[in-house]
C-alpha positions in Angstrom: 16.8 9.4 -15.9 14.6 8.4 -13.0 16.0 6.1 -10.3 13.8 3.6 -8.4 14.4 2.0 -5.0 12.3 -1.1 -4.4 11.8 -2.7 -1.0 10.2 -6.0 -0.3 9.9 -6.9 3.4 8.0 -9.2 5.8 7.3 -7.9 9.3 8.3 -10.0 12.3 7.4 -7.3 14.8 4.7 -5.1 13.4 5.3 -2.2 15.8 9.0 -2.1 15.0 8.3 -2.5 11.3 5.9 0.4 11.3 8.5 2.6 13.2 11.2 1.6 10.7 8.9 2.4 7.7 8.0 5.8 9.1 11.6 6.8 9.7 12.7 5.8 6.2 9.7 7.6 4.6 10.3 10.8 6.7 13.9 11.1 5.4 13.1 11.0 1.7 12.0 14.6 1.1 15.4 15.9 2.5 17.0 14.3 -0.6 14.6 15.5 -3.3 12.2 12.7 -3.4 9.9 11.1 -3.9 8.6 12.0 -7.3 6.3 9.1 -6.7 6.0 6.5 -3.9 3.9 3.4 -4.3 3.3 1.1 -1.4 1.4 -2.1 -1.2 0.9 -3.6 2.3 -0.6 -7.0 2.8 0.2 -7.9 6.4 2.7 -9.1 7.3 4.3 -8.2 3.9 5.0 -4.8 2.3 6.4 -3.8 -1.1 7.4 -0.2 -1.6 8.8 1.6 -4.7 10.2 5.1 -4.5 10.9 7.1 -7.6 13.6 9.8 -7.4 14.0 12.3 -10.3 17.5 10.9 -10.9 20.2 8.7 -9.4 22.1 11.6 -7.9 19.2 12.2 -5.5 18.4 8.5 -4.7 21.9 7.3 -3.9 22.8 10.0 -1.2 19.4 9.2 0.5 20.1 5.5 0.4 23.5 6.0 2.1 22.3 8.8 4.4 22.5 8.6 8.2 18.7 9.3 8.3 17.9 6.2 6.3 20.8 4.1 7.6 19.1 3.6 10.9 16.0 2.2 9.3 17.6 -1.0 7.8 19.6 -1.7 11.0 16.5 -1.5 13.1 14.7 -3.4 10.4 16.7 -6.6 11.1 14.6 -7.1 14.3 11.4 -5.7 12.7 11.4 -7.8 9.5 13.1 -9.5 6.7 13.8 -8.0 3.3 14.5 -10.7 0.8 15.6 -8.3 -2.0 16.3 -4.7 -2.6 17.5 -3.0 -5.7 17.3 0.0 -7.9 17.2 0.8 -11.6 20.0 3.1 -12.5 21.7 3.0 -9.0 
């Protein structure tokens, strides 16, 4: 069953936000994803959905050191009111 990670964020610092977004996206292929990634950006907001083939690929990426740096840096870059995943 596919697993989805959904991110909804508002940029406070556009440069830092873009850097965070790039680091997170670059780490996805190492964990077998994405099957599909959809992103909608309407400055200063962005919503992204990443589909992994199954939970066993999505969860290790979400907990990975490569992705872990993105949310920590993101606190200065922007605010994410909600994150979640189907099947996670």
